[in-house]
N, C-alpha and C positions, 0 to 999 in steps of 0.2 A: 387224752392229755398229750400234747406234743411238747417236745423239748426244743428250744431254739437251736439253730446251727451253732451259735457262739458257745452255748453250754455243751453241746455235743463235742465240739472241738476241744474245749477245756477238759472234758472227761477223757477224751482220747489222749491228750497230752499227759494228763495225770497218770493214766494207765501205763503209757510207755515209759514215763520217768520211773514209776514204781518197778516195772519190769527190768529196766536198765539197772536200777539200784540192786535189785535182787540178783541179777546176773553178776554184777560187780562183786557182790558178797559171796555168792555160792559157786561161781564158775572158777575153774582152775586157773585160767589165764587172765580173767577179768577184762580182757580187751573188748569183748562184745558189749559188756555192760557199760564200760567207759565210752566206747564209740557211740552207743545209743544215746547216752546222756549228752555227749557233745553234739550229735546230730540234732537232737530235740532242742537244745539251747540255741544252736545256730538257726534252726527253723523259727523259733520264737522271736529272735532278733530280726530276722528277715521279714517276718510278718509285721512286726512293729514299725520297721523302717519303711516298708513298701505298701502297707495296708493290703497285702495279698496273702491269703492263707490257703494252702493246699488242702487242708482238712475240710474246708467249706465245700470245695468241689467234690471231694470224696463223699462226704455225708449227704450232700444234696442229691446224689445219685442213688442213695440207699432206698429200698422199697418203702420204709416207714415214713420217708419224707416226700414221697410222691403223692400227688392229688389225683 
């Protein structure tokens, strides 16, 4: 059973948003969590405007996606 690159990118985005939220709640300065959230939001906007997603290139090189 293989998962499409689009779904893998969505999973990666979700995990980083959750990690950023957790860092924002539990980290003393909260800057890393806030920065990660801003970075992910900017990446999603960039992906929507340009139709280029960096996650696709990263996940396409993973061993489970090679034939």
